[in-house]
C-alpha positions in Angstrom: -1.4 49.0 -40.3 0.8 48.4 -43.4 3.0 51.3 -42.5 3.5 49.7 -38.9 4.3 46.4 -40.5 6.6 48.0 -43.2 8.5 49.9 -40.6 8.9 46.6 -38.4 10.2 44.6 -41.3 12.6 47.2 -42.5 13.9 47.8 -39.0 14.3 44.0 -38.4 16.0 43.4 -41.7 18.7 45.9 -41.0 19.3 44.3 -37.5 22.7 42.8 -37.4 21.7 39.7 -35.5 18.9 38.7 -38.1 21.6 39.1 -40.7 24.1 37.1 -38.7 21.2 34.3 -38.2 20.5 34.5 -42.0 24.2 33.6 -42.8 24.6 31.0 -40.1 21.5 29.0 -41.4 22.8 29.4 -44.9 26.4 28.3 -44.2 25.1 25.4 -42.0 22.5 24.3 -44.6 25.2 24.6 -47.6 27.8 22.8 -45.6 25.2 19.9 -44.6 24.4 19.3 -48.2 27.7 19.5 -49.5 28.9 17.0 -46.9 26.2 14.4 -47.0 25.8 12.0 -50.0 22.1 12.2 -50.3 19.7 14.8 -49.9 17.6 13.0 -47.5 20.6 12.4 -45.1 21.3 16.2 -45.5 17.4 17.2 -44.6 17.7 14.8 -41.8 21.0 16.7 -40.2 19.4 19.9 -41.0 16.1 19.0 -39.2 18.0 18.6 -36.0 19.5 21.9 -36.3 16.1 23.8 -37.4 14.3 22.2 -34.7 16.5 23.6 -31.9 18.1 26.7 -33.4 15.0 28.3 -35.1 12.7 28.2 -32.1 15.3 29.6 -29.9 16.2 32.4 -32.1 12.7 33.3 -32.8 11.6 33.6 -29.4 14.3 35.3 -27.8 14.9 37.9 -30.6 11.2 38.5 -30.8 11.0 39.2 -27.1 14.0 41.6 -26.9 12.5 43.5 -29.9 9.2 44.0 -28.3 10.8 45.2 -25.0 13.4 47.5 -27.0 10.3 48.9 -28.9 8.5 49.8 -25.7 8.6 53.5 -26.2 7.5 53.4 -29.8 4.6 51.0 -28.7 3.4 53.5 -26.0 3.7 56.5 -28.5 1.6 54.5 -31.1 -1.1 53.4 -28.3 -1.6 57.0 -27.6 -2.5 57.6 -31.3 -6.1 56.9 -32.4 -5.2 53.3 -33.6 -6.8 50.1 -32.1 -4.5 48.1 -29.9 -5.3 44.9 -31.8 -4.2 46.2 -35.0 -1.2 47.7 -33.5 0.0 44.1 -31.7 -1.0 42.3 -35.0 1.1 44.7 -37.1 4.0 44.0 -34.7 3.4 40.2 -34.9 3.2 40.2 -38.6 6.4 42.3 -39.0 8.4 40.0 -36.8 6.9 36.8 -38.5 7.5 38.0 -41.9 11.1 39.2 -41.2 12.3 35.8 -39.5 10.3 33.9 -42.1 12.5 35.6 -45.0 15.7 35.0 -43.0 14.7 31.4 -42.8 13.9 31.0 -46.4 17.3 32.6 -47.5 19.1 30.6 -45.1 17.4 27.3 -45.3 14.6 27.4 -47.8 16.7 28.2 -50.7 19.5 25.5 -50.2 16.7 22.9 -49.4 15.0 23.8 -52.9 18.3 23.7 -54.7 19.5 20.4 -53.1 16.5 18.6 -51.9 13.5 19.9 -53.6 11.4 16.7 -52.5 8.2 16.1 -50.5 10.4 16.0 -47.3 12.2 18.9 -48.0 9.1 21.0 -48.7 7.6 19.5 -45.3 10.9 20.8 -43.5 10.2 24.2 -45.0 6.6 24.1 -44.0 7.4 22.9 -40.4 10.3 25.6 -40.0 7.9 28.3 -41.1 5.3 27.1 -38.7 7.8 26.9 -35.6 9.0 30.6 -36.6 5.4 31.8 -36.3 4.6 29.7 -33.4 7.5 31.1 -31.3 6.9 34.6 -32.3 3.4 34.2 -31.0 4.6 32.8 -27.7 7.3 35.7 -27.5 4.5 38.1 -27.8 2.5 36.6 -25.1 5.3 36.3 -22.8 6.3 40.1 -23.5 2.7 41.0 -23.0 2.3 39.1 -19.6 5.1 41.1 -17.7 6.7 44.4 -18.3 9.9 43.4 -16.8 12.5 42.9 -19.6 14.7 40.4 -17.6 11.6 38.5 -16.4 10.2 38.5 -20.0 13.5 37.0 -21.6 13.8 34.4 -18.8 10.0 33.1 -19.5 11.1 33.2 -23.2 14.2 30.8 -22.6 12.3 28.8 -20.3 9.5 28.1 -22.9 12.3 27.3 -25.3 13.9 25.1 -22.8 10.8 23.3 -21.9 9.6 22.5 -25.5 12.9 21.5 -26.8 14.3 19.3 -23.7 12.2 18.9 -20.7 8.9 18.0 -22.3 10.6 15.1 -24.1 11.8 13.8 -20.7 8.1 14.2 -19.1 6.7 12.2 -22.0 9.1 9.6 -21.6 8.6 9.2 -18.1 5.1 9.0 -18.5 5.1 6.3 -21.2 7.6 4.1 -19.2 5.6 4.5 -16.0 2.5 3.5 -17.7 4.0 1.2 -20.1 1.3 -1.7 -19.1 -1.7 0.3 -20.4 -2.7 1.2 -23.8 -1.1 4.4 -24.6 -1.5 4.8 -28.3 -4.1 7.7 -28.1 -2.3 9.3 -25.3 1.2 9.3 -27.3 -0.9 11.2 -30.2 -2.3 13.6 -27.8 1.2 14.2 -25.9 2.7 14.7 -29.1 0.0 17.5 -30.2 1.0 19.5 -27.0 4.6 20.3 -28.4 4.9 21.5 -31.6 8.7 20.9 -31.9 7.8 17.3 -31.2 4.8 17.2 -33.7 7.1 18.5 -36.5 9.8 16.2 -35.9 7.4 13.3 -36.0 6.0 14.6 -39.4 9.4 14.9 -40.9 10.5 11.4 -39.7 7.6 9.5 -40.8 7.9 10.9 -44.3 11.3 9.7 -44.3 10.3 6.3 -43.4 12.2 6.1 -40.1 9.1 5.2 -38.2 10.2 1.3 -38.5 13.3 2.5 -36.3 11.0 3.9 -33.8 9.2 0.8 -32.6 5.5 0.2 -31.6 5.1 3.9 -31.1 6.6 4.6 -34.4 4.1 2.0 -36.1 1.1 3.9 -34.3 2.4 7.2 -35.5 3.0 5.9 -38.9 -0.8 4.5 -38.9 -2.2 7.7 -37.7 0.0 10.7 -39.1 0.8 8.7 -42.2 -2.4 9.3 -44.0 -4.4 12.4 -45.0 -6.4 12.5 -41.9 -3.1 12.6 -39.7 -1.5 15.3 -41.9 -4.9 17.6 -41.6 -4.8 16.9 -37.8 -1.2 18.1 -37.6 -2.1 21.2 -39.7 -4.8 22.0 -37.5 -2.8 21.7 -34.5 -0.1 23.6 -35.7 -2.6 26.3 -36.7 -3.8 26.5 -33.1 -0.4 26.8 -31.8 -0.1 29.6 -34.0 -3.4 31.6 -33.2 -4.2 30.6 -29.4 -1.2 32.1 -27.9 -1.6 35.2 -30.3 -5.3 35.6 -29.3 -4.3 35.4 -25.6 -1.7 38.1 -26.1 -4.2 40.5 -28.0 -6.7 40.0 -25.3 -4.2 40.7 -22.3 -2.7 43.7 -24.5 -6.1 45.3 -24.8 -6.5 45.4 -21.2 -2.9 46.2 -20.1 -2.3 49.5 -18.5 0.8 50.9 -20.3 
């Protein structure tokens, strides 16, 4: 298992796309921190980039990598190696490689220019989203053997979590604005890891006052230790549930 993880990590780190992704994040991070007059503003600007670019690259790159490694995976399946360990090794290799790229491109500049609680939360959210969208990529790749369809599923998932979901939530809150939706809004935010990460960062920056009544509700719930624990558990579920489903499907899949 360790040999497979090491092979996947070394293979990905030599990939030009990953190198370009790392340099892009590093350039954007350094530019943002040098242009803004405070680290808090720099983190806020960087947050918008991280929440959009990071999930997109993680899910599409992971999906393409799995499909391009189909022959390698079939060869390993023919060996006396459990499928669960094989898929978990690929998942670990992909996650570690993309996490290294994120830490070099965003983590190091944040630690240098904005090593505050907000900066550490941004790094934690970025790492969590990377792992989540790698897991979603594996799930999509296991569900269908068609490469074009798998990449399409990856793009649709990113599009849904990044753009469509917010529109659906706003529509629900607008249509049922006459009813108490405090708990509903918290549940709805938990169904999207990108939204949950955005809320956690904004609340730590005390911007919730600009979000109106909904912001006050989020501040009351997520502002304390209980809310932080809840957000952490939800993020862990987003990491583990898609991976668990992918492993179950892969064990039964006819290659």
